[in-house]
C-alpha positions as CSV (number, residue, x, y, z in Angstrom):
1,R,112.4,85.5,104.1
2,S,112.2,84.2,100.4
3,A,115.0,82.0,100.9
4,L,113.8,80.6,104.2
5,S,110.1,80.3,103.0
6,E,111.4,77.1,100.7
7,V,113.5,75.2,102.9
8,G,112.2,76.2,106.6
9,G,114.5,76.5,109.5
10,L,114.7,78.8,112.4
11,W,115.6,82.6,111.5
12,V,117.6,84.1,114.7
13,C,118.0,87.8,114.7
14,A,118.6,91.0,117.0
15,A,116.2,93.4,118.1
16,L,116.8,96.8,116.5
17,N,115.3,99.0,119.2
18,D,113.7,99.1,122.6
19,R,110.2,98.1,121.3
20,E,111.5,95.2,119.6
21,R,113.5,94.2,122.6
22,A,110.5,94.5,124.9
23,A,108.5,92.1,122.4
24,A,111.3,89.6,122.3
25,R,111.6,89.5,126.1
26,R,107.7,88.9,126.2
27,A,107.9,85.9,123.7
28,P,108.4,82.4,125.1
29,D,112.3,81.8,124.8
30,N,112.3,84.9,122.6
31,H,110.3,83.1,119.9
32,L,108.0,85.5,118.2
33,H,105.6,83.2,116.7
34,R,105.0,81.6,120.1
35,A,103.8,84.8,121.4
36,G,101.5,85.3,118.3
37,Y,103.3,87.8,116.3
38,D,103.1,87.6,112.6
39,T,106.3,86.3,111.2
40,D,105.1,85.4,107.7
41,G,105.0,81.6,109.1
42,L,108.5,81.5,109.6
43,D,110.0,80.6,113.2
44,V,111.7,83.5,114.3
45,R,114.0,83.9,117.6
46,M,114.5,87.7,118.3
47,L,117.5,88.4,120.6
48,P,117.1,91.2,123.0
49,I,120.7,92.4,123.3
50,D,121.2,95.4,125.5
51,A,121.3,98.7,123.7
52,L,124.7,99.7,124.5
53,T,126.4,96.6,123.4
54,F,124.0,96.5,120.0
55,N,125.0,100.4,119.4
56,R,128.7,99.7,120.0
57,A,128.8,96.5,117.9
58,Y,126.5,97.5,115.2
59,N,127.3,101.1,114.6
60,G,130.6,101.5,116.2
61,I,132.4,98.3,114.6
62,A,130.2,96.7,111.8
63,N,129.0,100.0,110.1
64,S,131.9,102.1,110.9
65,T,134.8,100.1,110.9
66,I,134.4,96.8,109.0
67,W,132.1,98.3,106.4
68,F,134.7,101.2,105.8
69,V,137.4,98.5,105.3
70,N,135.8,96.3,102.9
71,H,134.5,99.3,100.7
72,L,137.9,100.9,101.1
73,L,136.3,104.1,102.4
74,F,138.6,105.6,105.1
75,D,139.8,109.1,104.6
76,T,143.3,107.6,105.9
77,A,144.8,111.0,106.6
78,N,142.4,111.3,109.6
79,K,140.7,108.0,110.0
80,P,140.5,105.3,111.5
81,V,142.0,105.9,115.0
82,F,142.3,102.4,116.9
83,D,142.3,103.7,120.7
84,A,141.3,102.3,124.1
85,G,137.7,103.7,123.1
86,W,137.7,101.8,120.0
87,R,138.7,98.7,121.8
88,R,136.0,98.9,123.8
89,L,133.7,98.9,120.7
90,W,135.3,95.8,119.5
91,A,134.7,94.1,123.0
92,A,131.2,94.9,122.4
93,Y,131.2,93.3,118.9
94,E,132.6,90.1,120.4
95,R,129.8,89.9,122.9
96,Y,127.3,90.8,120.2
97,N,128.6,87.8,118.2
98,A,128.7,85.6,121.2
99,A,125.1,86.2,121.9
100,F,124.3,84.7,118.5
101,A,126.5,81.9,119.1
102,D,124.8,81.1,122.4
103,A,121.4,80.9,120.9
104,L,122.4,78.9,117.7
105,A,124.4,76.5,120.1
106,A,121.0,76.1,122.2
107,E,118.7,75.8,119.3
108,A,120.4,73.9,116.8
109,A,119.6,70.0,116.5
110,P,122.6,67.7,116.5
111,G,124.5,68.1,113.1
112,A,122.2,71.0,112.0
113,K,123.5,73.2,109.2
114,V,123.9,76.9,110.4
115,M,123.7,79.9,107.9
116,V,125.5,83.0,109.4
117,Q,125.0,86.0,107.4
118,D,127.4,89.1,106.8
119,Y,129.9,91.3,108.3
120,H,128.2,91.8,111.5
121,L,128.8,88.5,112.6
122,N,132.4,87.6,111.5
123,V,133.3,86.0,114.5
124,T,130.3,83.9,115.2
125,P,131.3,81.0,113.2
126,R,134.5,80.3,115.4
127,Q,132.5,81.1,118.5
128,L,129.8,78.7,117.6
129,R,132.6,75.8,116.6
130,E,133.9,76.1,120.1
131,R,130.4,75.5,121.8
132,R,129.1,72.9,119.0
133,D,131.5,71.1,116.9
134,D,128.9,68.9,115.5
135,L,127.4,71.7,113.5
136,R,127.8,72.4,109.8
137,I,128.5,76.1,109.6
138,A,128.5,78.5,106.7
139,H,129.0,82.1,106.4
140,F,128.0,84.5,103.7
141,T,129.7,87.9,103.2
142,H,127.4,90.5,101.2
143,T,130.1,93.0,100.9
144,P,133.2,93.2,99.0
145,W,136.5,92.1,100.8
146,A,139.6,94.4,101.0
147,P,142.8,93.3,99.9
148,P,145.5,92.5,102.2
149,E,147.3,95.7,102.1
150,Y,144.2,97.7,103.2
151,F,142.7,95.2,105.5
152,A,146.1,95.2,107.3
153,M,145.0,98.7,108.7
154,L,143.1,97.0,111.3
155,P,144.8,96.4,114.6
156,E,146.9,93.1,114.0
157,E,144.9,91.1,116.7
158,V,141.6,92.2,115.6
159,G,142.3,91.4,111.9
160,R,143.4,87.9,112.9
161,E,140.3,87.6,114.8
162,I,138.0,88.5,112.1
163,L,139.7,86.1,109.7
164,T,139.9,83.1,112.1
165,G,136.5,83.9,113.2
166,L,135.4,83.1,109.6
167,L,137.5,80.1,109.2
168,G,135.3,78.6,112.1
169,A,133.0,77.8,109.2
170,D,133.0,74.8,107.0
171,H,131.9,77.0,103.9
172,L,132.5,80.7,103.2
173,G,130.5,82.4,100.3
174,F,131.3,85.5,98.4
175,H,129.1,87.1,95.5
176,C,132.0,87.0,93.1
177,R,135.6,85.7,92.5
178,R,137.3,89.1,93.1
179,W,136.0,89.4,96.7
180,A,136.5,85.5,97.5
181,Q,140.1,86.1,96.1
182,A,140.8,89.1,98.3
183,F,139.8,86.9,101.5
184,L,142.0,84.1,100.1
185,D,144.8,86.4,99.8
186,C,144.3,88.1,103.4
187,C,144.4,84.3,104.8
188,S,147.7,83.7,103.1
189,E,149.6,86.9,103.7
190,L,148.1,88.0,107.0
191,L,147.6,84.7,108.7
192,G,150.1,82.4,107.0
193,A,147.4,80.1,106.2
194,A,147.7,77.2,103.7
195,V,145.7,78.3,100.8
196,D,144.8,76.2,97.6
197,G,143.9,78.7,95.1
198,P,142.5,76.5,92.3
199,T,140.0,74.8,94.7
200,R,139.4,77.9,97.0
201,T,140.6,75.9,100.1
202,V,142.0,77.4,103.4
203,R,143.6,74.9,105.5
204,W,143.6,76.0,109.3
205,E,143.9,74.4,112.5
206,G,143.6,70.7,111.0
207,R,140.5,71.8,109.0
208,A,139.6,72.5,105.4
209,V,137.5,75.3,104.7
210,Q,135.9,75.7,101.3
211,V,135.5,79.2,99.7
212,G,132.3,79.2,97.2
213,L,131.0,81.7,94.6
214,H,127.3,82.5,95.2
215,P,126.2,85.4,92.8
216,L,122.9,86.4,94.3
217,G,120.1,87.0,91.8
218,T,116.6,88.1,91.8
219,S,113.2,86.3,91.4
220,A,111.7,87.9,88.1
221,A,108.1,86.5,89.1
222,E,108.5,88.0,92.7
223,M,109.8,91.6,91.5
224,R,107.2,91.8,88.9
225,E,104.3,91.0,91.2
226,Q,105.5,93.5,93.7
227,A,106.0,96.1,91.0
228,G,102.5,95.7,89.7
229,R,100.7,96.4,93.0
230,P,98.4,99.2,93.3
231,N,100.8,101.7,95.3
232,V,103.5,101.1,92.5
233,E,100.7,102.0,89.9
234,T,100.0,105.3,91.4
235,G,103.7,106.3,91.8
236,L,104.1,105.1,88.1
237,R,101.3,107.5,87.1
238,Q,102.7,110.3,89.1
239,L,106.1,109.9,87.7
240,R,105.1,109.7,84.2
241,E,102.9,113.0,84.6
242,L,106.3,114.6,85.7
243,A,108.6,113.1,83.0
244,G,106.2,113.0,80.1
245,D,107.4,111.1,77.0
246,R,111.2,111.9,77.8
247,L,113.8,109.4,78.4
248,V,114.6,108.1,81.7
249,I,117.8,107.8,83.3
250,A,116.8,105.9,86.8
251,R,118.9,104.8,89.8
252,V,117.7,103.6,93.2
253,D,120.2,103.4,96.2
254,R,120.5,104.3,99.8
255,T,122.4,107.7,100.7
256,E,125.4,105.5,101.5
257,L,129.1,106.7,100.9
258,S,130.1,103.6,98.6
259,K,126.9,104.1,96.3
260,N,128.5,107.0,94.8
261,I,125.4,109.2,94.1
262,V,127.2,112.3,94.2
263,R,129.4,111.5,91.2
264,G,126.4,110.0,89.5
265,L,124.7,113.4,89.8
266,L,128.0,115.2,88.6
267,A,128.2,113.0,85.6
268,Y,124.3,113.8,84.8
269,R,125.1,117.6,85.1
270,E,128.1,117.0,82.8
271,L,126.1,115.1,80.4
272,L,123.7,118.1,80.1
273,R,126.7,120.6,79.9
274,S,128.5,118.6,77.2
275,R,125.5,117.1,75.3
276,P,123.1,119.9,75.1
277,Q,120.6,118.2,72.7
278,W,119.7,116.3,75.9
279,H,118.0,119.7,77.3
280,G,114.4,118.8,77.6
281,Q,114.6,115.5,76.3
282,V,115.8,113.3,79.2
283,V,114.9,113.2,83.0
284,H,117.1,111.5,85.7
285,I,115.1,109.9,88.4
286,A,116.9,109.2,91.7
287,F,115.6,107.6,94.6
288,A,118.1,107.9,97.5
289,Y,117.1,106.2,100.7
290,P,118.3,107.9,103.9
291,S,120.9,105.8,105.2
292,R,122.7,105.2,108.7
293,E,121.6,108.8,109.9
294,D,123.2,108.5,113.2
295,L,126.4,108.4,111.8
296,P,127.8,112.1,111.0
297,E,129.7,110.9,107.5
298,Y,126.3,109.8,106.2
299,R,124.3,112.9,107.3
300,E,127.0,115.0,105.6
301,Y,126.9,112.8,102.3
302,T,123.0,113.1,102.4
303,A,123.1,116.8,102.6
304,S,125.8,116.8,99.7
305,V,123.4,114.6,97.5
306,Q,120.6,117.2,98.0
307,R,123.0,120.3,97.3
308,I,124.1,118.8,94.1
309,G,120.4,118.1,93.2
310,R,119.5,121.8,93.9
311,E,122.3,122.8,91.5
312,I,121.4,120.7,88.7
313,E,117.6,121.9,88.9
314,E,118.9,125.7,89.3
315,E,121.4,125.4,86.3
316,F,119.1,123.6,83.7
317,G,115.5,123.6,85.0
318,T,112.7,125.4,82.8
319,D,109.1,125.8,83.0
320,D,108.4,122.9,81.2
321,W,111.4,120.7,82.0
322,T,112.3,119.3,85.4
323,P,115.6,117.6,84.6
324,L,116.1,115.9,87.9
325,L,113.4,114.2,90.1
326,L,115.5,113.5,93.6
327,E,113.6,111.9,96.3
328,V,115.7,111.6,99.4
329,A,113.2,109.3,101.2
330,N,112.0,105.6,101.7
331,D,109.8,104.9,99.0
332,Y,109.9,101.4,98.0
333,P,106.7,101.7,95.5
334,G,108.2,104.8,94.1
335,S,111.6,103.0,93.4
336,L,109.8,100.2,91.5
337,A,107.8,102.5,89.3
338,A,111.3,104.5,88.4
339,L,112.9,101.1,87.5
340,R,109.9,100.3,85.5
341,M,110.5,103.5,83.5
342,A,114.2,103.2,83.0
343,D,115.6,103.5,79.8
344,V,118.9,103.7,81.1
345,L,119.9,102.2,84.7
346,L,122.8,103.9,86.3
347,V,124.9,101.6,88.9
348,N,128.1,103.4,89.7
349,P,129.2,102.3,93.4
350,V,132.8,102.7,94.4
351,R,132.6,99.3,95.3
352,D,129.7,96.8,95.9
353,G,129.2,93.5,97.2
354,M,126.7,92.5,94.4
355,N,124.3,95.3,93.9
356,L,120.9,93.7,93.4
357,V,119.4,97.0,92.0
358,A,121.4,96.2,88.9
359,K,119.3,92.9,88.5
360,E,115.9,94.2,89.6
361,G,116.2,97.0,87.2
362,V,116.9,94.8,84.4
363,V,113.8,92.6,85.2
364,L,111.4,95.5,85.8
365,S,112.3,97.9,82.9
366,E,109.4,98.2,80.4
367,P,111.5,99.8,77.7
368,G,114.4,97.3,78.1
369,C,117.0,99.5,79.9
370,A,120.7,99.9,79.0
371,V,122.9,99.6,82.0
372,V,126.0,101.9,82.9
373,L,127.7,100.1,85.7
374,S,130.6,100.4,87.8
375,R,133.5,98.1,87.3
376,D,134.0,97.8,91.0
377,A,130.1,96.4,91.6
378,G,130.4,92.6,92.3
379,V,127.6,92.4,89.6
380,A,130.3,93.5,87.1
381,D,131.7,89.8,86.9
382,E,128.3,88.8,85.2
383,Y,127.3,92.1,83.5
384,A,130.7,93.0,82.0
385,A,130.1,91.9,78.3
386,D,126.6,93.8,78.2
387,A,126.7,96.7,80.6
388,L,128.5,99.7,79.5
389,M,131.5,99.4,82.2
390,V,132.7,102.8,84.0
391,N,135.5,103.7,86.5
392,P,133.3,105.1,89.2
393,Y,135.7,107.8,89.9
394,D,135.5,109.1,86.3
395,V,132.9,111.5,86.0
396,T,133.4,112.6,82.4
397,Q,133.5,108.7,81.4
398,T,130.4,108.1,83.2
399,A,128.7,110.9,81.3
400,E,129.8,109.5,77.8
401,A,128.4,106.4,79.1
402,L,125.2,107.9,79.7
403,H,125.2,109.4,76.3
404,Q,126.1,106.1,74.6
405,A,123.3,104.3,76.6
406,L,120.7,107.0,75.4
407,V,121.8,106.6,71.8
408,M,122.0,102.6,71.8
409,P,120.3,101.3,68.7
410,V,117.2,99.3,69.7
411,D,118.3,96.0,68.2
412,E,121.8,96.3,70.4
413,R,119.8,97.3,73.4
414,A,117.6,94.4,73.2
415,G,120.1,91.8,72.7
416,R,122.1,93.2,75.6
417,R,119.2,93.3,77.9
418,K,118.1,89.6,77.0
419,R,121.6,88.5,78.3
420,L,121.5,90.8,81.3
421,L,118.2,89.5,82.2
422,A,119.4,86.0,82.2
423,A,122.3,86.8,84.4
424,A,119.9,88.5,86.8
425,T,117.6,85.8,87.3
426,A,120.0,82.9,87.2
427,L,120.2,82.3,91.0
428,P,117.2,83.9,92.9
429,P,117.3,84.2,96.6
430,A,115.7,80.6,97.2
431,G,118.3,78.7,94.9
432,W,120.9,81.0,96.1
433,F,120.3,79.8,99.6
434,T,119.7,76.2,98.7
435,Q,123.0,76.1,96.8
436,Q,125.1,77.2,100.1
437,L,123.0,74.2,102.1
438,V,124.0,71.8,99.6
439,A,127.9,73.0,99.8
440,L,127.8,72.1,103.3
441,D,127.3,68.4,102.5
């Protein structure tokens, strides 16, 4: 929304449920604003893709296969299993992408620029080019990208479809060099495409596709305006009453397998066990948004987060000290309040395309937080010199980094925070979007 509000254009999206599908069907040509719906001044076309196709494509392929491949999450002794049933899911993913390609082909003016977003629509660029070769097409991947040896676990024809689907675009964007390089390696090793590493160009079927780095940042003014709203102030008062004047380690995540919340909690428990001087002196405030609750792996992971949280409270809690404030709920105002209080920001994903919380937290922290950061977050490219970097699987190292962050001298913390803030706000959403539009020229 923040990106489109400055440049204009049509936003094409999918209806997420039966209520939205009905609303889209009622709107003239599925354009919500034409039917009087509040779309924040944007022209929005919502596609009423049938529920079966949507669920198979969105949950069966995008979230249960492509997400798992890009984040290296599969328990490979047991999953994935690519059988006839899975191929029915893949056929739905292709239909889902084709619905977007059809809508874009019908709506776009001659020579228009089309910006396709994320792993849900990996084959849309090629489908759209087949329909409208006059268009300038960009695709941005918000996740990491898997190295060739992991990506190759996909069925050969499907891996090829994903790579050639993306190569239907003129420009492909990634958050950082590491993910872009992994994509280039896949094109070279699995497709046999001609790849020019220094210019990040892939030559395929007579076309040159440019791969660009666009590290999405946050808008400081917008974040601070949201964090100053009355509901956030209320949440801030409540959290301060619970935390008192203790130091705060904060984190905000979805209960998503790649976010590594369980190991983060284990690291906090190890900190309290190995450094008893922090008993009564620190509070860990963790907001964990329930995620993808229709997938069994995610329900089990959320339960694990809650179980470890209870164990920490039982082991260390006293009448006058609650060591952990764990909220497994959708509470955006509370999350912003926690980031405002952060003395230390913990961001330890096993793998992440960027991680905007690492940027938003630096902007909002009133004490000026130190950042404990996974080396496998996309933001690590920008933050490596000034965050305390950790191996996301190493609980002991993470616990020690939390200690170092808590005892960091004031001058050192201020210097690091100043540089982190500059990186966090270097390319806010509108600038990030415009940069890709310009790249299409």
